[in-house]
Each structure stands twice: as C-alpha cells, then as structure tokens.
All heavy atoms as TSV, in Angstrom:
chain	resi	resn	atom	element	x	y	z
A	1	MET	N	N	86.350	104.551	98.555
A	1	MET	CA	C	86.387	103.395	97.703
A	1	MET	C	C	86.279	102.157	98.590
A	1	MET	O	O	86.903	102.067	99.633
A	1	MET	CB	C	87.691	103.382	96.905
A	1	MET	CG	C	87.743	102.261	95.916
A	1	MET	SD	S	89.211	102.272	94.877
A	1	MET	CE	C	88.950	103.752	93.952
A	2	ASP	N	N	85.487	101.219	98.146
A	2	ASP	CA	C	85.245	100.015	98.919
A	2	ASP	C	C	86.403	99.024	98.770
A	2	ASP	O	O	87.054	98.954	97.729
A	2	ASP	CB	C	83.942	99.374	98.425
A	2	ASP	CG	C	83.502	98.246	99.333
A	2	ASP	OD1	O	83.292	98.517	100.527
A	2	ASP	OD2	O	83.361	97.115	98.836
A	3	ARG	N	N	86.649	98.251	99.806
A	3	ARG	CA	C	87.731	97.268	99.795
A	3	ARG	C	C	87.576	96.257	98.656
A	3	ARG	O	O	88.549	95.851	98.030
A	3	ARG	CB	C	87.777	96.556	101.136
A	3	ARG	CG	C	88.918	95.599	101.282
A	3	ARG	CD	C	88.904	94.969	102.684
A	3	ARG	NE	N	90.070	94.163	102.885
A	3	ARG	CZ	C	91.197	94.578	103.448
A	3	ARG	NH1	N	91.284	95.818	103.872
A	3	ARG	NH2	N	92.218	93.768	103.592
A	4	SER	N	N	86.325	95.856	98.365
A	4	SER	CA	C	86.111	94.881	97.290
A	4	SER	C	C	86.487	95.458	95.927
A	4	SER	O	O	86.969	94.735	95.048
A	4	SER	CB	C	84.659	94.406	97.279
A	4	SER	OG	O	83.783	95.472	96.985
A	5	THR	N	N	86.309	96.768	95.751
A	5	THR	CA	C	86.696	97.424	94.500
A	5	THR	C	C	88.213	97.380	94.331
A	5	THR	O	O	88.723	97.095	93.241
A	5	THR	CB	C	86.208	98.885	94.486
A	5	THR	OG1	O	84.792	98.892	94.675
A	5	THR	CG2	C	86.563	99.580	93.179
A	6	ILE	N	N	88.913	97.634	95.406
A	6	ILE	CA	C	90.373	97.611	95.365
A	6	ILE	C	C	90.869	96.195	95.091
A	6	ILE	O	O	91.758	95.979	94.263
A	6	ILE	CB	C	90.961	98.154	96.683
A	6	ILE	CG1	C	90.601	99.634	96.828
A	6	ILE	CG2	C	92.470	97.948	96.743
A	6	ILE	CD1	C	90.881	100.211	98.187
A	7	THR	N	N	90.267	95.215	95.770
A	7	THR	CA	C	90.663	93.814	95.578
A	7	THR	C	C	90.440	93.389	94.129
A	7	THR	O	O	91.282	92.717	93.528
A	7	THR	CB	C	89.874	92.901	96.532
A	7	THR	OG1	O	90.123	93.331	97.875
A	7	THR	CG2	C	90.272	91.450	96.377
A	8	ARG	N	N	89.302	93.788	93.549
A	8	ARG	CA	C	89.008	93.447	92.161
A	8	ARG	C	C	90.018	94.101	91.218
A	8	ARG	O	O	90.524	93.479	90.282
A	8	ARG	CB	C	87.593	93.873	91.783
A	8	ARG	CG	C	87.215	93.491	90.367
A	8	ARG	CD	C	85.748	93.727	90.050
A	8	ARG	NE	N	85.022	94.561	90.969
A	8	ARG	CZ	C	84.762	95.864	90.781
A	8	ARG	NH1	N	85.165	96.468	89.699
A	8	ARG	NH2	N	84.086	96.554	91.677
A	9	ALA	N	N	90.350	95.372	91.467
A	9	ALA	CA	C	91.308	96.085	90.623
A	9	ALA	C	C	92.687	95.422	90.680
A	9	ALA	O	O	93.355	95.260	89.656
A	9	ALA	CB	C	91.406	97.549	91.053
A	10	ILE	N	N	93.095	95.011	91.871
A	10	ILE	CA	C	94.388	94.324	92.011
A	10	ILE	C	C	94.364	93.023	91.231
A	10	ILE	O	O	95.327	92.673	90.544
A	10	ILE	CB	C	94.708	94.077	93.501
A	10	ILE	CG1	C	95.020	95.410	94.180
A	10	ILE	CG2	C	95.872	93.100	93.659
A	10	ILE	CD1	C	95.123	95.328	95.685
A	11	GLY	N	N	93.248	92.295	91.322
A	11	GLY	CA	C	93.120	91.035	90.592
A	11	GLY	C	C	93.176	91.207	89.086
A	11	GLY	O	O	93.592	90.312	88.359
A	12	GLU	N	N	92.747	92.368	88.591
A	12	GLU	CA	C	92.793	92.637	87.158
A	12	GLU	C	C	94.182	93.101	86.718
A	12	GLU	O	O	94.648	92.764	85.629
A	12	GLU	CB	C	91.763	93.706	86.789
A	12	GLU	CG	C	90.328	93.251	86.942
A	12	GLU	CD	C	89.325	94.370	86.735
A	12	GLU	OE1	O	89.734	95.509	86.424
A	12	GLU	OE2	O	88.121	94.109	86.902
A	13	VAL	N	N	94.851	93.865	87.556
A	13	VAL	CA	C	96.140	94.457	87.186
A	13	VAL	C	C	97.299	93.480	87.370
A	13	VAL	O	O	98.222	93.436	86.555
A	13	VAL	CB	C	96.387	95.745	88.008
A	13	VAL	CG1	C	97.808	96.248	87.839
A	13	VAL	CG2	C	95.394	96.816	87.596
A	14	ARG	N	N	97.247	92.671	88.416
A	14	ARG	CA	C	98.365	91.771	88.726
A	14	ARG	C	C	98.739	90.852	87.556
A	14	ARG	O	O	99.931	90.738	87.232
A	14	ARG	CB	C	98.045	90.968	89.981
A	14	ARG	CG	C	99.228	90.202	90.491
A	14	ARG	CD	C	98.976	89.608	91.837
A	14	ARG	NE	N	99.275	90.622	92.840
A	14	ARG	CZ	C	98.877	90.565	94.089
A	14	ARG	NH1	N	98.151	89.574	94.509
A	14	ARG	NH2	N	99.210	91.505	94.940
A	15	PRO	N	N	97.772	90.197	86.866
A	15	PRO	CA	C	98.156	89.358	85.723
A	15	PRO	C	C	98.794	90.160	84.577
A	15	PRO	O	O	99.703	89.670	83.892
A	15	PRO	CB	C	96.843	88.723	85.263
A	15	PRO	CG	C	95.923	88.827	86.418
A	15	PRO	CD	C	96.352	90.041	87.177
A	16	LEU	N	N	98.340	91.380	84.381
A	16	LEU	CA	C	98.930	92.220	83.335
A	16	LEU	C	C	100.383	92.550	83.654
A	16	LEU	O	O	101.249	92.533	82.775
A	16	LEU	CB	C	98.118	93.508	83.172
A	16	LEU	CG	C	96.662	93.341	82.742
A	16	LEU	CD1	C	95.943	94.684	82.782
A	16	LEU	CD2	C	96.580	92.730	81.360
A	17	LEU	N	N	100.653	92.852	84.915
A	17	LEU	CA	C	102.030	93.133	85.324
A	17	LEU	C	C	102.892	91.880	85.209
A	17	LEU	O	O	104.049	91.951	84.788
A	17	LEU	CB	C	102.054	93.668	86.758
A	17	LEU	CG	C	101.440	95.046	86.960
A	17	LEU	CD1	C	101.330	95.358	88.451
A	17	LEU	CD2	C	102.232	96.110	86.238
A	18	ALA	N	N	102.329	90.717	85.570
A	18	ALA	CA	C	103.089	89.464	85.492
A	18	ALA	C	C	103.483	89.144	84.057
A	18	ALA	O	O	104.575	88.618	83.806
A	18	ALA	CB	C	102.270	88.327	86.086
A	19	GLN	N	N	102.620	89.478	83.093
A	19	GLN	CA	C	102.948	89.262	81.680
A	19	GLN	C	C	104.171	90.061	81.263
A	19	GLN	O	O	104.883	89.693	80.335
A	19	GLN	CB	C	101.767	89.638	80.783
A	19	GLN	CG	C	100.605	88.693	80.852
A	19	GLN	CD	C	99.420	89.205	80.036
A	19	GLN	OE1	O	99.468	90.276	79.438
A	19	GLN	NE2	N	98.353	88.429	80.020
A	20	ARG	N	N	104.408	91.158	81.941
A	20	ARG	CA	C	105.541	92.018	81.612
A	20	ARG	C	C	106.742	91.767	82.523
A	20	ARG	O	O	107.697	92.526	82.548
A	20	ARG	CB	C	105.115	93.468	81.705
A	20	ARG	CG	C	103.927	93.780	80.799
A	20	ARG	CD	C	104.059	95.136	80.220
A	20	ARG	NE	N	103.000	95.640	79.410
A	20	ARG	CZ	C	102.488	95.103	78.330
A	20	ARG	NH1	N	102.870	93.930	77.943
A	20	ARG	NH2	N	101.548	95.692	77.638
A	21	GLY	N	N	106.652	90.709	83.322
A	21	GLY	CA	C	107.777	90.337	84.171
A	21	GLY	C	C	107.843	91.054	85.496
A	21	GLY	O	O	108.843	90.974	86.204
A	22	CYS	N	N	106.817	91.762	85.867
A	22	CYS	CA	C	106.804	92.495	87.140
A	22	CYS	C	C	105.992	91.684	88.150
A	22	CYS	O	O	104.770	91.703	88.142
A	22	CYS	CB	C	106.189	93.877	86.949
A	22	CYS	SG	S	106.213	94.858	88.466
A	23	THR	N	N	106.695	90.935	88.987
A	23	THR	CA	C	106.035	90.118	89.993
A	23	THR	C	C	106.645	90.400	91.357
A	23	THR	O	O	107.744	90.946	91.460
A	23	THR	CB	C	106.182	88.618	89.678
A	23	THR	OG1	O	107.562	88.299	89.627
A	23	THR	CG2	C	105.522	88.260	88.356
A	24	VAL	N	N	105.937	90.008	92.384
A	24	VAL	CA	C	106.415	90.137	93.751
A	24	VAL	C	C	106.419	88.739	94.345
A	24	VAL	O	O	105.429	88.006	94.230
A	24	VAL	CB	C	105.506	91.081	94.570
A	24	VAL	CG1	C	105.969	91.150	96.009
A	24	VAL	CG2	C	105.477	92.466	93.950
A	25	ALA	N	N	107.522	88.364	94.954
A	25	ALA	CA	C	107.645	87.028	95.541
A	25	ALA	C	C	106.601	86.826	96.632
A	25	ALA	O	O	106.226	87.784	97.326
A	25	ALA	CB	C	109.050	86.849	96.110
A	26	PRO	N	N	106.130	85.600	96.789
A	26	PRO	CA	C	105.162	85.320	97.857
A	26	PRO	C	C	105.724	85.722	99.218
A	26	PRO	O	O	106.915	85.568	99.489
A	26	PRO	CB	C	104.978	83.804	97.783
A	26	PRO	CG	C	105.386	83.436	96.390
A	26	PRO	CD	C	106.441	84.425	95.997
A	27	GLY	N	N	104.890	86.257	100.048
A	27	GLY	CA	C	105.303	86.670	101.388
A	27	GLY	C	C	105.726	88.121	101.482
A	27	GLY	O	O	105.830	88.669	102.578
A	28	ILE	N	N	105.958	88.783	100.351
A	28	ILE	CA	C	106.330	90.199	100.362
A	28	ILE	C	C	105.062	91.023	100.177
A	28	ILE	O	O	104.293	90.805	99.257
A	28	ILE	CB	C	107.343	90.535	99.244
A	28	ILE	CG1	C	108.655	89.795	99.463
A	28	ILE	CG2	C	107.577	92.040	99.180
A	28	ILE	CD1	C	109.672	90.032	98.368
A	29	ARG	N	N	104.853	91.959	101.114
A	29	ARG	CA	C	103.693	92.854	100.993
A	29	ARG	C	C	104.192	94.276	100.805
A	29	ARG	O	O	105.007	94.761	101.586
A	29	ARG	CB	C	102.813	92.776	102.236
A	29	ARG	CG	C	102.035	91.490	102.320
A	29	ARG	CD	C	101.055	91.527	103.458
A	29	ARG	NE	N	100.101	92.615	103.329
A	29	ARG	CZ	C	98.843	92.474	102.920
A	29	ARG	NH1	N	98.404	91.288	102.585
A	29	ARG	NH2	N	98.029	93.498	102.857
A	30	LEU	N	N	103.710	94.916	99.762
A	30	LEU	CA	C	104.074	96.305	99.486
A	30	LEU	C	C	102.857	97.150	99.835
A	30	LEU	O	O	101.900	97.211	99.089
A	30	LEU	CB	C	104.480	96.465	98.019
A	30	LEU	CG	C	105.612	95.548	97.559
A	30	LEU	CD1	C	105.816	95.656	96.055
A	30	LEU	CD2	C	106.890	95.848	98.303
A	31	GLY	N	N	102.898	97.802	100.984
A	31	GLY	CA	C	101.730	98.520	101.489
A	31	GLY	C	C	101.699	100.001	101.164
A	31	GLY	O	O	100.668	100.642	101.296
A	32	THR	N	N	102.826	100.561	100.753
A	32	THR	CA	C	102.857	101.989	100.445
A	32	THR	C	C	103.515	102.198	99.090
A	32	THR	O	O	104.219	101.318	98.576
A	32	THR	CB	C	103.670	102.772	101.500
A	32	THR	OG1	O	105.028	102.367	101.429
A	32	THR	CG2	C	103.127	102.549	102.901
A	33	LEU	N	N	103.293	103.370	98.532
A	33	LEU	CA	C	103.927	103.712	97.264
A	33	LEU	C	C	105.450	103.694	97.402
A	33	LEU	O	O	106.158	103.226	96.516
A	33	LEU	CB	C	103.439	105.071	96.778
A	33	LEU	CG	C	104.042	105.577	95.478
A	33	LEU	CD1	C	103.766	104.606	94.339
A	33	LEU	CD2	C	103.499	106.955	95.145
A	34	ALA	N	N	105.943	104.151	98.531
A	34	ALA	CA	C	107.399	104.162	98.756
A	34	ALA	C	C	107.968	102.744	98.713
A	34	ALA	O	O	109.045	102.522	98.160
A	34	ALA	CB	C	107.715	104.824	100.094
A	35	GLU	N	N	107.242	101.782	99.274
A	35	GLU	CA	C	107.702	100.395	99.251
A	35	GLU	C	C	107.701	99.842	97.830
A	35	GLU	O	O	108.587	99.084	97.447
A	35	GLU	CB	C	106.831	99.530	100.158
A	35	GLU	CG	C	107.018	99.842	101.636
A	35	GLU	CD	C	105.998	99.130	102.510
A	35	GLU	OE1	O	105.040	98.536	101.973
A	35	GLU	OE2	O	106.167	99.178	103.741
A	36	VAL	N	N	106.708	100.214	97.035
A	36	VAL	CA	C	106.644	99.772	95.638
A	36	VAL	C	C	107.831	100.338	94.864
A	36	VAL	O	O	108.519	99.619	94.131
A	36	VAL	CB	C	105.314	100.198	94.972
A	36	VAL	CG1	C	105.331	99.905	93.474
A	36	VAL	CG2	C	104.144	99.504	95.637
A	37	VAL	N	N	108.106	101.625	95.029
A	37	VAL	CA	C	109.223	102.275	94.323
A	37	VAL	C	C	110.542	101.646	94.747
A	37	VAL	O	O	111.410	101.362	93.911
A	37	VAL	CB	C	109.214	103.803	94.595
A	37	VAL	CG1	C	110.484	104.457	94.074
A	37	VAL	CG2	C	107.985	104.429	93.979
A	38	GLU	N	N	110.699	101.381	96.039
A	38	GLU	CA	C	111.929	100.758	96.529
A	38	GLU	C	C	112.088	99.345	95.951
A	38	GLU	O	O	113.183	98.958	95.536
A	38	GLU	CB	C	111.905	100.687	98.056
A	38	GLU	CG	C	113.164	100.099	98.663
A	38	GLU	CD	C	113.086	100.058	100.180
A	38	GLU	OE1	O	112.408	100.917	100.772
A	38	GLU	OE2	O	113.705	99.149	100.760
A	39	HIS	N	N	111.003	98.591	95.896
A	39	HIS	CA	C	111.051	97.232	95.338
A	39	HIS	C	C	111.417	97.269	93.853
A	39	HIS	O	O	112.229	96.469	93.401
A	39	HIS	CB	C	109.705	96.536	95.543
A	39	HIS	CG	C	109.658	95.144	95.007
A	39	HIS	ND1	N	110.282	94.094	95.644
A	39	HIS	CD2	C	109.079	94.633	93.900
A	39	HIS	CE1	C	110.081	92.987	94.943
A	39	HIS	NE2	N	109.350	93.283	93.881
A	40	GLN	N	N	110.836	98.192	93.117
A	40	GLN	CA	C	111.152	98.337	91.685
A	40	GLN	C	C	112.624	98.697	91.501
A	40	GLN	O	O	113.303	98.141	90.657
A	40	GLN	CB	C	110.294	99.434	91.049
A	40	GLN	CG	C	108.855	99.080	90.840
A	40	GLN	CD	C	108.652	98.248	89.608
A	40	GLN	OE1	O	108.270	97.111	89.724
A	40	GLN	NE2	N	108.887	98.787	88.456
A	41	GLY	N	N	113.097	99.654	92.290
A	41	GLY	CA	C	114.461	100.153	92.143
A	41	GLY	C	C	115.530	99.149	92.533
A	41	GLY	O	O	116.671	99.244	92.090
A	42	ALA	N	N	115.173	98.161	93.352
A	42	ALA	CA	C	116.147	97.169	93.796
A	42	ALA	C	C	116.706	96.372	92.623
A	42	ALA	O	O	117.848	95.917	92.666
A	42	ALA	CB	C	115.506	96.227	94.814
A	43	ASP	N	N	115.916	96.211	91.580
A	43	ASP	CA	C	116.358	95.483	90.389
A	43	ASP	C	C	116.692	96.417	89.233
A	43	ASP	O	O	116.867	95.973	88.102
A	43	ASP	CB	C	115.268	94.508	89.922
A	43	ASP	CG	C	115.019	93.404	90.931
A	43	ASP	OD1	O	115.926	93.119	91.732
A	43	ASP	OD2	O	113.919	92.839	90.921
A	44	GLY	N	N	116.735	97.721	89.495
A	44	GLY	CA	C	117.056	98.681	88.446
A	44	GLY	C	C	115.898	98.958	87.494
A	44	GLY	O	O	116.101	99.450	86.397
A	45	ARG	N	N	114.679	98.630	87.918
A	45	ARG	CA	C	113.505	98.866	87.074
A	45	ARG	C	C	112.818	100.168	87.472
A	45	ARG	O	O	113.000	100.674	88.565
A	45	ARG	CB	C	112.504	97.717	87.217
A	45	ARG	CG	C	113.037	96.399	86.694
A	45	ARG	CD	C	112.048	95.305	86.928
A	45	ARG	NE	N	112.050	94.994	88.356
A	45	ARG	CZ	C	111.177	94.212	88.962
A	45	ARG	NH1	N	110.208	93.669	88.282
A	45	ARG	NH2	N	111.258	93.969	90.237
A	46	THR	N	N	112.035	100.686	86.560
A	46	THR	CA	C	111.214	101.853	86.848
A	46	THR	C	C	109.780	101.529	86.471
A	46	THR	O	O	109.508	100.564	85.762
A	46	THR	CB	C	111.666	103.087	86.041
A	46	THR	OG1	O	111.582	102.784	84.656
A	46	THR	CG2	C	113.071	103.500	86.405
A	47	GLY	N	N	108.867	102.329	86.941
A	47	GLY	CA	C	107.461	102.104	86.622
A	47	GLY	C	C	106.713	103.414	86.529
A	47	GLY	O	O	107.192	104.458	86.982
A	48	ILE	N	N	105.560	103.363	85.925
A	48	ILE	CA	C	104.692	104.531	85.803
A	48	ILE	C	C	103.374	104.196	86.478
A	48	ILE	O	O	102.788	103.145	86.217
A	48	ILE	CB	C	104.445	104.893	84.330
A	48	ILE	CG1	C	105.764	105.247	83.651
A	48	ILE	CG2	C	103.436	106.024	84.214
A	48	ILE	CD1	C	105.650	105.447	82.156
A	49	ILE	N	N	102.920	105.075	87.346
A	49	ILE	CA	C	101.642	104.880	88.023
A	49	ILE	C	C	100.709	106.000	87.596
A	49	ILE	O	O	101.052	107.176	87.699
A	49	ILE	CB	C	101.819	104.885	89.551
A	49	ILE	CG1	C	102.723	103.725	89.966
A	49	ILE	CG2	C	100.474	104.819	90.250
A	49	ILE	CD1	C	103.094	103.719	91.414
A	50	ASP	N	N	99.546	105.625	87.101
A	50	ASP	CA	C	98.543	106.605	86.683
A	50	ASP	C	C	97.470	106.674	87.755
A	50	ASP	O	O	96.701	105.741	87.937
A	50	ASP	CB	C	97.927	106.179	85.339
A	50	ASP	CG	C	96.888	107.163	84.839
A	50	ASP	OD1	O	96.641	108.183	85.520
A	50	ASP	OD2	O	96.317	106.908	83.775
A	51	GLY	N	N	97.420	107.769	88.460
A	51	GLY	CA	C	96.435	107.948	89.527
A	51	GLY	C	C	95.298	108.855	89.108
A	51	GLY	O	O	94.701	109.525	89.941
A	52	THR	N	N	94.976	108.884	87.827
A	52	THR	CA	C	93.924	109.752	87.320
A	52	THR	C	C	92.567	109.336	87.875
A	52	THR	O	O	92.212	108.165	87.848
A	52	THR	CB	C	93.868	109.682	85.773
A	52	THR	OG1	O	95.163	109.981	85.261
A	52	THR	CG2	C	92.851	110.664	85.222
A	53	GLU	N	N	91.825	110.309	88.364
A	53	GLU	CA	C	90.482	110.027	88.877
A	53	GLU	C	C	89.535	109.783	87.714
A	53	GLU	O	O	89.565	110.499	86.717
A	53	GLU	CB	C	89.969	111.211	89.702
A	53	GLU	CG	C	88.573	111.012	90.222
A	53	GLU	CD	C	88.055	112.214	90.999
A	53	GLU	OE1	O	88.759	113.223	91.106
A	53	GLU	OE2	O	86.928	112.125	91.490
A	54	ILE	N	N	88.703	108.776	87.841
A	54	ILE	CA	C	87.698	108.486	86.827
A	54	ILE	C	C	86.329	108.713	87.454
A	54	ILE	O	O	85.955	108.042	88.413
A	54	ILE	CB	C	87.818	107.033	86.318
A	54	ILE	CG1	C	89.182	106.819	85.677
A	54	ILE	CG2	C	86.687	106.709	85.348
A	54	ILE	CD1	C	89.449	105.393	85.292
A	55	ARG	N	N	85.602	109.670	86.919
A	55	ARG	CA	C	84.274	109.996	87.447
A	55	ARG	C	C	83.271	108.948	86.996
A	55	ARG	O	O	83.319	108.461	85.878
A	55	ARG	CB	C	83.831	111.364	86.962
A	55	ARG	CG	C	84.748	112.502	87.365
A	55	ARG	CD	C	84.627	112.853	88.800
A	55	ARG	NE	N	83.322	113.440	89.049
A	55	ARG	CZ	C	82.899	113.803	90.242
A	55	ARG	NH1	N	83.666	113.628	91.281
A	55	ARG	NH2	N	81.718	114.320	90.401
A	56	VAL	N	N	82.366	108.605	87.893
A	56	VAL	CA	C	81.316	107.641	87.598
A	56	VAL	C	C	80.015	108.407	87.440
A	56	VAL	O	O	79.647	109.208	88.307
A	56	VAL	CB	C	81.193	106.606	88.741
A	56	VAL	CG1	C	80.072	105.639	88.470
A	56	VAL	CG2	C	82.512	105.892	88.929
A	57	ARG	N	N	79.319	108.165	86.328
A	57	ARG	CA	C	78.042	108.860	86.110
A	57	ARG	C	C	77.011	108.362	87.098
A	57	ARG	O	O	76.915	107.174	87.360
A	57	ARG	CB	C	77.563	108.623	84.690
A	57	ARG	CG	C	78.453	109.287	83.660
A	57	ARG	CD	C	77.916	109.024	82.290
A	57	ARG	NE	N	76.526	109.407	82.185
A	57	ARG	CZ	C	76.036	110.267	81.315
A	57	ARG	NH1	N	76.847	110.810	80.442
A	57	ARG	NH2	N	74.770	110.562	81.285
A	58	ARG	N	N	76.243	109.265	87.652
A	58	ARG	CA	C	75.195	108.861	88.573
A	58	ARG	C	C	73.895	108.659	87.823
A	58	ARG	O	O	73.707	109.216	86.742
A	58	ARG	CB	C	75.045	109.841	89.715
A	58	ARG	CG	C	75.078	111.284	89.345
A	58	ARG	CD	C	75.215	112.208	90.524
A	58	ARG	NE	N	74.157	112.084	91.500
A	58	ARG	CZ	C	73.782	113.055	92.306
A	58	ARG	NH1	N	74.372	114.215	92.247
A	58	ARG	NH2	N	72.851	112.882	93.177
A	59	PRO	N	N	72.999	107.850	88.357
A	59	PRO	CA	C	71.722	107.609	87.694
A	59	PRO	C	C	70.941	108.908	87.498
A	59	PRO	O	O	71.092	109.862	88.258
A	59	PRO	CB	C	70.991	106.682	88.651
A	59	PRO	CG	C	72.052	106.064	89.488
A	59	PRO	CD	C	73.150	107.089	89.578
A	60	ALA	N	N	70.083	108.944	86.487
A	60	ALA	CA	C	69.292	110.131	86.186
A	60	ALA	C	C	68.366	110.479	87.346
A	60	ALA	O	O	67.925	109.617	88.106
A	60	ALA	CB	C	68.471	109.892	84.920
A	61	THR	N	N	68.064	111.764	87.486
A	61	THR	CA	C	67.168	112.225	88.532
A	61	THR	C	C	65.823	111.532	88.411
A	61	THR	O	O	65.289	111.384	87.320
A	61	THR	CB	C	66.982	113.752	88.418
A	61	THR	OG1	O	68.259	114.373	88.488
A	61	THR	CG2	C	66.103	114.289	89.526
A	62	GLY	N	N	65.303	111.096	89.553
A	62	GLY	CA	C	63.993	110.474	89.564
A	62	GLY	C	C	64.016	108.959	89.437
A	62	GLY	O	O	62.995	108.308	89.652
A	63	ARG	N	N	65.156	108.380	89.095
A	63	ARG	CA	C	65.218	106.917	88.991
A	63	ARG	C	C	65.251	106.315	90.384
A	63	ARG	O	O	65.863	106.861	91.296
A	63	ARG	CB	C	66.458	106.479	88.215
A	63	ARG	CG	C	66.314	106.763	86.734
A	63	ARG	CD	C	67.403	106.178	85.931
A	63	ARG	NE	N	67.616	104.770	86.259
A	63	ARG	CZ	C	68.380	103.970	85.550
A	63	ARG	NH1	N	68.994	104.428	84.486
A	63	ARG	NH2	N	68.564	102.724	85.891
A	64	LYS	N	N	64.584	105.181	90.549
A	64	LYS	CA	C	64.491	104.573	91.871
A	64	LYS	C	C	65.846	104.078	92.391
A	64	LYS	O	O	66.024	103.929	93.597
A	64	LYS	CB	C	63.491	103.430	91.869
A	64	LYS	CG	C	63.866	102.279	90.968
A	64	LYS	CD	C	62.812	101.200	90.984
A	64	LYS	CE	C	63.212	100.087	90.034
A	64	LYS	NZ	N	62.227	99.037	89.965
A	65	ASP	N	N	66.825	103.817	91.496
A	65	ASP	CA	C	68.124	103.347	91.954
A	65	ASP	C	C	69.087	104.477	92.306
A	65	ASP	O	O	70.220	104.238	92.687
A	65	ASP	CB	C	68.762	102.413	90.924
A	65	ASP	CG	C	68.911	103.046	89.547
A	65	ASP	OD1	O	68.245	104.065	89.295
A	65	ASP	OD2	O	69.677	102.512	88.742
A	66	ARG	N	N	68.636	105.718	92.190
A	66	ARG	CA	C	69.478	106.856	92.572
A	66	ARG	C	C	69.276	107.139	94.047
A	66	ARG	O	O	68.165	107.320	94.517
A	66	ARG	CB	C	69.130	108.081	91.752
A	66	ARG	CG	C	69.982	109.271	92.139
A	66	ARG	CD	C	69.693	110.459	91.279
A	66	ARG	NE	N	70.438	111.599	91.769
A	66	ARG	CZ	C	70.670	112.669	91.076
A	66	ARG	NH1	N	70.216	112.775	89.854
A	66	ARG	NH2	N	71.356	113.657	91.581
A	67	THR	N	N	70.362	107.186	94.785
A	67	THR	CA	C	70.307	107.487	96.212
A	67	THR	C	C	71.273	108.618	96.519
A	67	THR	O	O	72.103	108.992	95.687
A	67	THR	CB	C	70.702	106.257	97.054
A	67	THR	OG1	O	72.056	105.942	96.768
A	67	THR	CG2	C	69.794	105.072	96.758
A	68	ASP	N	N	71.207	109.130	97.737
A	68	ASP	CA	C	72.134	110.188	98.136
A	68	ASP	C	C	73.566	109.685	98.238
A	68	ASP	O	O	74.494	110.464	98.284
A	68	ASP	CB	C	71.719	110.781	99.484
A	68	ASP	CG	C	70.509	111.685	99.358
A	68	ASP	OD1	O	70.233	112.150	98.240
A	68	ASP	OD2	O	69.842	111.920	100.380
A	69	SER	N	N	73.744	108.379	98.282
A	69	SER	CA	C	75.096	107.836	98.438
A	69	SER	C	C	75.717	107.442	97.096
A	69	SER	O	O	76.665	106.674	97.064
A	69	SER	CB	C	75.074	106.624	99.363
A	69	SER	OG	O	74.278	105.608	98.818
A	70	SER	N	N	75.185	107.969	95.987
A	70	SER	CA	C	75.773	107.677	94.680
A	70	SER	C	C	77.235	108.106	94.694
A	70	SER	O	O	77.565	109.159	95.229
A	70	SER	CB	C	75.037	108.421	93.569
A	70	SER	OG	O	73.735	107.895	93.413
A	71	PRO	N	N	78.137	107.296	94.127
A	71	PRO	CA	C	79.559	107.565	94.247
A	71	PRO	C	C	80.031	108.883	93.645
A	71	PRO	O	O	81.014	109.421	94.075
A	71	PRO	CB	C	80.219	106.390	93.542
A	71	PRO	CG	C	79.150	105.737	92.777
A	71	PRO	CD	C	77.842	106.108	93.363
A	72	ALA	N	N	79.314	109.427	92.663
A	72	ALA	CA	C	79.780	110.640	92.005
A	72	ALA	C	C	79.211	111.910	92.636
A	72	ALA	O	O	79.459	112.999	92.160
A	72	ALA	CB	C	79.424	110.603	90.522
A	73	ARG	N	N	78.446	111.755	93.720
A	73	ARG	CA	C	77.863	112.932	94.360
A	73	ARG	C	C	78.958	113.758	95.013
A	73	ARG	O	O	79.771	113.236	95.767
A	73	ARG	CB	C	76.846	112.510	95.427
A	73	ARG	CG	C	76.178	113.707	96.074
A	73	ARG	CD	C	75.132	113.326	97.086
A	73	ARG	NE	N	75.565	112.565	98.222
A	73	ARG	CZ	C	76.336	112.986	99.222
A	73	ARG	NH1	N	76.856	114.167	99.208
A	73	ARG	NH2	N	76.637	112.212	100.229
A	74	PRO	N	N	79.010	115.054	94.720
A	74	PRO	CA	C	80.050	115.885	95.331
A	74	PRO	C	C	79.869	115.977	96.850
A	74	PRO	O	O	78.763	115.860	97.354
A	74	PRO	CB	C	79.865	117.258	94.697
A	74	PRO	CG	C	78.736	117.144	93.755
A	74	PRO	CD	C	78.164	115.783	93.825
A	75	SER	N	N	80.943	116.166	97.539
A	75	SER	CA	C	80.908	116.272	98.983
A	75	SER	C	C	80.154	117.527	99.392
A	75	SER	O	O	80.216	118.560	98.744
A	75	SER	CB	C	82.341	116.340	99.529
A	75	SER	OG	O	82.315	116.589	100.902
A	76	ARG	N	N	79.453	117.444	100.512
A	76	ARG	CA	C	78.702	118.607	101.019
A	76	ARG	C	C	79.515	119.396	102.022
A	76	ARG	O	O	79.067	120.440	102.497
A	76	ARG	CB	C	77.406	118.132	101.658
A	76	ARG	CG	C	76.458	117.544	100.659
A	76	ARG	CD	C	75.179	117.155	101.328
A	76	ARG	NE	N	74.325	116.460	100.368
A	76	ARG	CZ	C	73.163	115.962	100.643
A	76	ARG	NH1	N	72.676	116.063	101.855
A	76	ARG	NH2	N	72.461	115.354	99.733
A	77	THR	N	N	80.677	118.914	102.391
A	77	THR	CA	C	81.490	119.633	103.356
A	77	THR	C	C	82.344	120.674	102.641
A	77	THR	O	O	82.827	120.438	101.549
A	77	THR	CB	C	82.388	118.651	104.145
A	77	THR	OG1	O	83.192	117.932	103.223
A	77	THR	CG2	C	81.552	117.700	104.970
A	78	PRO	N	N	82.526	121.826	103.261
A	78	PRO	CA	C	83.319	122.877	102.617
A	78	PRO	C	C	84.783	122.569	102.561
A	78	PRO	O	O	85.348	121.769	103.139
A	78	PRO	CB	C	83.066	124.121	103.470
A	78	PRO	CG	C	82.458	123.655	104.750
A	78	PRO	CD	C	81.955	122.253	104.521
C-alpha cells in the first residue's frame, strides 16, 4: 500500500472519529496498534478496528491501462 493511500485514509477517518469525541492531542503520535489501545484505555474507552481486506478489481484483459503491477494481481511467490 502506498504512503499517499494511507495518508488519504487517515484524512478521511480522523474527522469521523473527532465527531464521536475520539481525538488525540497535538504532539502525540500513535505508531502501533498497541499504542492506540493503550491510549484508548487510559480514558476507559474501547474501540473496534476493522482490518478487512478489500479487493480491488483489475482492468479487463487487453486494456491498455492494465499492467503487471495492478494492485489485485496475486503474488507469484510461493
């Protein structure tokens, strides 16, 4: 996953969380899931994280925009 995709996703999710009162003070960085859980638990809150994979359809065979690097292409390594 590209860094810009992650940045965009954070930008979309952060306002939704803020509407529900879940904010992080400026200067605090939560870099791991454990840090997020610890931060939530400090105030007696809980959260649900959905890590479901979403498959992206690849362009139809023969289209000029289809390349070997399409994101939904299965890995060739065993």
